[in-house]
BABA-492438 format. One record per residue: residue number from 1; x, y, z of N, C-alpha, C, O in turn. Coordinates in steps of 0.05 Angstrom, whole numbers, plus 5000, padded with zeros to 4 digits. Atoms other than C-alpha are relative to their C-alpha. Example, Ala and Ser with C-alpha at 12.3 -4.5 7.8 and 13.67 -1.06 7.14 Angstrom:
REC  seq  n.east  n.north  n.up  ca.east  ca.north  ca.up  c.east  c.north  c.up  o.east  o.north  o.up
REC    1    5018     4976  5000     5246      4910   5156    5018     5024  5000    5039     5024  5013
REC    2    4984     4976  4999     5273      4979   5143    4985     5022  5014    4995     5044  5018
END
This chain:
REC  seq  n.east  n.north  n.up  ca.east  ca.north  ca.up  c.east  c.north  c.up  o.east  o.north  o.up
REC    1    5002     4964  5019     7272      4832   0636    4988     5020  5013    4997     5043  5014
REC    2    5008     4983  4981     7219      4856   0685    5021     5010  5033    5028     5033  5039
REC    3    4975     4996  4978     7268      4853   0750    5010     5019  4988    5010     5042  4998
REC    4    4972     4978  4999     7320      4888   0712    4990     5028  4990    5004     5048  4991
REC    5    5013     4969  5002     7274      4947   0691    4990     5018  5029    4994     5042  5034
REC    6    4996     4989  4974     7257      4959   0758    5021     5008  5014    5027     5030  5023
REC    7    4967     4987  4988     7323      4956   0783    5016     5027  4987    5035     5039  4998
REC    8    4993     4986  5013     7333      5004   0733    4980     5033  5002    4990     5056  5003
REC    9    5015     4979  4996     7270      5053   0738    5014     5007  5026    5026     5029  5023
REC   10    5005     4989  4986     7284      5058   0809    5037     5012  5007    5047     5026  5025
REC   11    4971     4983  5006     7362      5076   0788    4999     5026  4996    5007     5043  5011
REC   12    5004     4972  5012     7343      5135   0742    4981     5018  5020    4979     5042  5021
REC   13    5014     4985  4974     7298      5152   0800    5011     5019  5013    5005     5043  5014
REC   14    4980     4984  4980     7350      5172   0845    5019     5015  4985    5026     5034  5000
REC   15    4984     4992  5016     7396      5196   0792    4993     5031  4989    5010     5049  4985
REC   16    5014     4977  5008     7343      5249   0768    5000     5018  5015    4993     5040  5005
REC   17    5001     4991  4990     7351      5277   0827    5018     5028  4992    5017     5052  4989
REC   18    4965     4970  5013     7427      5307   0805    5001     4997  4983    5025     5002  4982
REC   19    4994     4998  5029     7427      5300   0731    4980     5017  4991    4957     5016  5000
REC   20    4982     5001  5007     7434      5337   0693    5020     5021  5016    5009     5035  5032
REC   21    4996     4988  4971     7494      5373   0736    4991     5032  4984    4976     5047  4996
REC   22    5012     4969  5013     7478      5440   0693    4969     4995  4985    4962     4974  4974
REC   23    5016     5007  5010     7411      5457   0672    5003     5010  4968    5014     5030  4959
REC   24    5010     4999  5023     7385      5442   0600    4986     5005  4986    4970     4987  4979
REC   25    5017     4997  5016     7353      5477   0558    4984     4988  4971    5003     4981  4958
REC   26    5009     5012  5025     7313      5449   0494    4974     5000  4994    4958     4987  5007
REC   27    5019     4983  5010     7259      5482   0455    4976     5002  5026    4960     4986  5035
REC   28    5014     4996  4979     7230      5518   0510    4988     4983  5019    4965     4989  5026
REC   29    4998     5019  4978     7234      5455   0564    5029     5006  5011    5051     5006  5001
REC   30    4970     4995  4982     7284      5471   0618    4994     4978  5018    4977     4972  5034
REC   31    5000     5032  4971     7308      5402   0652    5029     5020  5016    5048     5035  5009
REC   32    4975     4996  4974     7349      5415   0721    5001     4976  5018    4986     4956  5017
REC   33    5015     5025  4977     7357      5370   0779    4988     5005  5010    4988     5029  5014
REC   34    5021     4996  4980     7304      5362   0821    5014     5014  5027    5002     5032  5040
REC   35    4990     4990  4969     7352      5378   0884    4997     5034  4992    4984     5048  5007
REC   36    5009     4976  5004     7353      5448   0848    4982     5012  4999    4986     5035  4993
REC   37    5029     4992  5013     7279      5459   0839    4994     4999  5038    4981     5018  5047
REC   38    5010     4999  4984     7275      5435   0913    5021     5027  5011    5008     5047  5016
REC   39    4993     4975  4993     7331      5489   0935    4987     5022  5003    4981     5031  5025
REC   40    5012     4979  5018     7301      5541   0898    4972     5008  5026    4972     5031  5036
REC   41    5021     5000  4999     7233      5531   0933    5004     4990  5042    4984     4987  5056
REC   42    5000     5004  4975     7263      5514   1010    5001     5031  5015    5014     5049  5006
REC   43    5006     4973  4994     7243      5573   1052    5023     4995  5021    5020     4985  5043
REC   44    4988     4988  4977     7304      5589   1082    5000     5032  5017    5018     5041  5032
REC   45    5012     4981  4988     7268      5654   1104    4995     4994  5032    4998     5012  5049
REC   46    5012     5009  4983     7242      5606   1161    5038     4998  5021    5035     5002  5045
REC   47    4979     5011  4989     7322      5589   1187    5016     5027  5006    5033     5027  5024
REC   48    4984     4978  5000     7350      5664   1176    4988     5012  5029    4972     4999  5042
REC   49    5007     4973  4981     7340      5729   1232    4981     5009  4997    4980     5025  4979
REC   50    5020     4978  4992     7281      5757   1249    5001     5026  5015    5004     5028  5039
REC   51    4992     4977  4980     7288      5832   1260    4975     5007  5019    4954     5010  5007
REC   52    5017     4979  4972     7247      5861   1326    5016     5008  5017    5040     5003  5019
REC   53    4990     4977  4974     7260      5902   1379    5016     4978  5016    5040     4981  5018
REC   54    4978     5008  4976     7287      5851   1430    5020     4992  4985    5038     4981  4998
REC   55    4977     5029  5011     7335      5817   1378    5021     5029  5005    5042     5027  5018
REC   56    4991     4980  4989     7356      5894   1379    5007     5008  5030    5030     5010  5037
REC   57    5001     4989  4972     7351      5915   1447    5020     4974  5023    5025     4977  5047
REC   58    4987     5023  4995     7392      5843   1458    5031     5016  4993    5043     5022  5014
REC   59    4978     4992  5010     7456      5874   1422    5005     5039  5010    5024     5054  5007
REC   60    4998     4975  4984     7443      5941   1457    5023     5011  5015    5035     5032  5009
REC   61    4971     5001  4986     7500      5935   1505    5026     5011  4980    5043     5029  4981
REC   62    4977     5011  5019     7544      5917   1450    5017     5026  4990    5039     5035  4991
REC   63    4998     4978  5025     7528      5972   1399    5020     5033  5021    5042     5044  5018
REC   64    4983     4974  4979     7538      6035   1465    5023     4992  5004    5038     5010  4995
REC   65    4972     5008  4993     7606      5997   1488    5019     5012  4975    5039     5025  4978
REC   66    4986     4994  5027     7627      6006   1407    5000     5031  5002    5021     5045  5000
REC   67    5000     4966  5002     7604      6079   1411    5010     5010  5024    5006     5034  5026
REC   68    4983     4984  4981     7641      6097   1470    5031     5000  4990    5044     5020  4985
REC   69    4988     5000  5016     7694      6065   1444    5019     5020  4974    5042     5027  4971
REC   70    4996     4983  5026     7694      6106   1379    4999     5027  5007    5015     5041  4994
REC   71    5004     4976  4982     7675      6168   1420    5032     5014  5011    5044     5034  5002
REC   72    4982     5002  4987     7731      6164   1464    5023     4992  4989    5043     5005  4997
REC   73    4970     5004  5010     7789      6137   1429    5005     4995  4968    5027     5001  4961
REC   74    4993     5004  5029     7783      6119   1349    5005     5036  4999    5026     5047  4994
REC   75    4998     4968  5011     7764      6201   1344    5021     5014  5014    5034     5033  5004
REC   76    4968     4979  4994     7819      6228   1387    5027     4987  4983    5043     5002  4972
REC   77    4976     5012  5018     7871      6179   1351    4999     5015  4971    5014     5032  4963
REC   78    5005     4985  5022     7842      6197   1286    5004     5021  4986    5017     5028  4966
REC   79    5011     4969  5005     7813      6265   1292    5007     5016  5017    4986     5024  5028
REC   80    5003     4994  4978     7843      6301   1343    4991     5026  4998    4982     5034  5019
REC   81    5004     4970  4999     7830      6369   1327    4959     4999  4994    4946     5019  4999
REC   82    5019     5002  4986     7760      6349   1327    4984     4991  5024    4961     4996  5031
REC   83    5001     5006  4971     7762      6318   1392    5008     5024  5010    4998     5017  5031
REC   84    4990     4973  4980     7787      6386   1426    4971     5011  5001    4968     5026  5020
REC   85    5023     4992  5011     7715      6404   1401    4984     4988  5009    4974     5009  5017
REC   86    5018     5028  4991     7670      6352   1426    5013     4998  5037    5035     4998  5048
REC   87    5008     5009  4971     7643      6341   1503    4999     4982  5000    5003     4966  4982
REC   88    5021     5031  4980     7614      6290   1546    4982     5007  4992    4968     4987  4995
REC   89    5025     4988  4992     7555      6329   1535    4990     4990  4964    4970     4977  4956
REC   90    4996     4996  5027     7566      6332   1461    5002     4960  4995    4992     4945  4977
REC   91    4996     5035  5005     7582      6254   1465    4977     4986  5007    4974     4967  4991
REC   92    5019     5007  4993     7524      6233   1495    4983     5008  4983    4969     4991  4972
REC   93    5026     4988  5039     7478      6277   1434    4997     4972  4990    4979     4955  4988
REC   94    4996     5012  5029     7514      6242   1388    4998     4965  5004    4995     4952  4983
REC   95    5007     5022  5003     7506      6171   1415    4969     4991  5010    4962     4968  5010
REC   96    5017     5006  5010     7442      6179   1423    4976     5001  4970    4958     4985  4965
REC   97    4998     5001  5026     7429      6202   1354    5000     4978  4986    4982     4967  4974
REC   98    4997     5029  5013     7468      6140   1331    4975     4985  5004    4960     4974  4988
REC   99    5025     5023  4991     7420      6104   1372    4970     4996  4994    4958     4974  4998
REC  100    5021     5003  5012     7359      6115   1345    5001     4997  4972    4984     4983  4961
REC  101    5006     5004  5025     7378      6123   1277    5013     4965  4993    5010     4952  4972
REC  102    5005     5037  5012     7399      6042   1282    4981     4987  5004    4971     4968  4992
REC  103    5027     5018  5000     7341      6031   1319    4988     4994  4977    4985     4971  4970
REC  104    5010     5012  5018     7308      6043   1256    5012     4995  4971    4999     4993  4950
REC  105    4999     5020  5019     7357      6015   1210    5007     4969  5002    5011     4953  4984
REC  106    4994     5032  4997     7369      5951   1240    4991     4967  4996    5001     4945  4997
REC  107    5018     5016  5008     7303      5917   1221    5017     4999  4964    5022     4977  4955
REC  108    4988     5005  5020     7338      5933   1149    5022     4986  4992    5027     4973  4972
REC  109    4980     5022  5007     7397      5906   1158    5003     4981  5002    5022     4969  4992
REC  110    5009     5040  4996     7373      5838   1181    4988     4997  4976    5001     4982  4961
REC  111    5020     5001  5024     7322      5841   1123    5022     4990  4967    5021     4973  4949
REC  112    4977     5009  5029     7387      5850   1071    5009     4984  5009    5008     4966  4993
REC  113    4984     5017  4994     7429      5808   1113    4990     4972  4995    5004     4954  4985
REC  114    5016     5031  5010     7380      5746   1107    4987     5001  4977    4972     4981  4975
REC  115    4996     5006  5036     7369      5755   1031    5014     4998  4990    5010     4986  4969
REC  116    4970     5013  5001     7438      5749   1025    5013     4982  5001    5031     4977  4985
REC  117    4996     5016  4985     7446      5694   1070    4984     4974  4986    4992     4951  4984
REC  118    5021     5021  5018     7388      5656   1029    5015     4996  4971    5018     4974  4961
REC  119    4984     5004  5021     7428      5671   0967    5025     4986  5002    5032     4973  4983
REC  120    4972     5019  4997     7492      5639   0990    4991     4976  5000    4995     4958  4984
REC  121    5007     5030  4997     7460      5588   1021    4989     4981  4982    4998     4958  4985
REC  122    5012     5005  5028     7419      5568   0954    5031     4988  4989    5036     4964  4990
REC  123    4986     5003  5014     7484      5574   0918    5024     4977  5012    5039     4962  5000
REC  124    4970     5027  4990     7536      5527   0967    4975     4981  5002    4975     4969  4980
REC  125    5015     5028  4992     7486      5476   0983    4989     4984  4980    4989     4960  4982
REC  126    4995     5012  5021     7466      5466   0916    5024     4985  4990    5022     4965  4975
REC  127    4975     5013  5022     7542      5449   0893    5002     4985  5035    4995     4961  5036
REC  128    4987     5022  4976     7562      5419   0967    4973     4978  5004    4980     4955  5001
REC  129    5009     5020  4989     7505      5381   0986    4989     4984  4975    4971     4970  4984
REC  130    5000     5006  5022     7496      5356   0914    5019     4968  5018    5010     4946  5024
REC  131    4971     5011  5008     7566      5324   0926    5007     4979  5025    5024     4961  5024
REC  132    5004     5014  4976     7545      5299   1003    4965     4977  4999    4956     4956  5010
REC  133    5026     5018  4996     7479      5272   0992    5004     4973  4977    5008     4950  4987
REC  134    4992     5014  5027     7490      5233   0918    5008     4976  5008    4993     4959  4997
REC  135    4986     5020  4989     7532      5178   0953    4986     4990  5017    4985     4966  5014
REC  136    5023     5006  4981     7477      5172   1014    4981     4985  4986    4979     4960  4989
REC  137    5019     5003  5009     7421      5171   0970    5008     4968  4981    4999     4946  4987
REC  138    4998     5027  5014     7450      5117   0915    5012     4978  5028    5002     4957  5020
REC  139    5006     5015  4984     7466      5075   0976    4988     4992  5011    4989     4967  5015
REC  140    5022     5016  4993     7408      5069   1007    4973     4999  4982    4951     4996  4992
REC  141    5019     5012  5026     7367      5060   0937    5004     4972  5002    4986     4956  4995
REC  142    4995     5034  5007     7403      4988   0942    4974     4982  5008    4967     4964  4993
REC  143    5011     5024  4988     7352      4951   0984    4970     5008  4981    4953     4990  4979
REC  144    5023     4987  5025     7295      4992   0932    5000     4977  4984    4985     4958  4981
REC  145    4988     5006  5030     7328      4968   0879    4997     4968  5004    4989     4956  4984
REC  146    4997     5022  5004     7334      4900   0903    4962     4991  5002    4957     4969  4993
REC  147    5025     5005  4994     7254      4897   0919    4985     5008  4973    4964     5001  4964
REC  148    5016     4995  5035     7241      4926   0850    5005     4969  4985    4990     4951  4978
REC  149    4994     5029  5014     7285      4871   0820    4983     4968  5002    4979     4952  4984
REC  150    5021     5022  4993     7240      4816   0861    4973     5002  4985    4967     4988  4966
REC  151    5022     4995  5007     7176      4842   0851    4999     5005  4961    4982     4994  4948
REC  152    4991     5002  5028     7195      4854   0777    4996     4970  4988    4978     4959  4974
REC  153    5000     5028  5012     7225      4784   0769    4972     4983  5000    4964     4966  4984
REC  154    5021     5029  4989     7164      4747   0805    4977     5018  4965    4974     5012  4942
REC  155    5024     4985  5021     7110      4795   0760    5014     4988  4971    4997     4984  4954
REC  156    4995     5001  5029     7150      4777   0696    5005     4956  5000    5013     4939  4983
REC  157    4993     5034  5003     7155      4698   0711    4965     4993  5001    4956     4977  4985
REC  158    5033     4998  5002     7073      4703   0727    4992     5009  4971    4972     4998  4963
REC  159    5005     4994  5025     7071      4732   0659    5009     4979  4986    4993     4967  4972
REC  160    4992     5027  5022     7109      4678   0624    4981     4976  5007    4973     4962  4988
REC  161    5010     5020  4989     7073      4628   0662    4978     4998  4989    4969     4978  4978
REC  162    5040     5003  5014     6994      4658   0640    5009     4993  4978    4999     4973  4968
REC  163    4998     4999  5034     7026      4667   0569    5006     4974  4997    4991     4969  4978
REC  164    5001     5020  5010     7050      4589   0562    4973     4982  5006    4968     4959  4997
REC  165    5023     5031  4995     6981      4558   0594    4984     5015  4991    4968     5020  5010
REC  166    5033     4984  4999     6925      4602   0563    4997     4980  4967    4977     4981  4953
END
């Protein structure tokens, strides 16, 4: 019986990582899967990009190229009247103003992106990770279950032996 108890305890320990599938509240006590708690406290910020001057400078050529396309093609196609009044000097000034504004906005954009990515990753991982990890963990605990069964059985035999000889 003690071997069976060891087997069941290891099984329950592994199952408690994933169950209940939805959090349960009872008399002020909240029971949720341990994996959800783990994911809620996982430092996703360490995985997300950090806003810095080097990152902005790395994408500056792309931004410059896209602004050139915007002023040379998009404005001429979509707003032909305005494009007649904008010369090369005005385009250079507008690009400078846009690039200065983007330099200030870039850290905020990356910060907001990181926060949104963390929320999305937490939700996605908590639903998909459970489906992937559950079979792997349940399979990997089999040797531990057998060891708990063996130790429990030996312990049970020792107890029965001692009780009969006392």
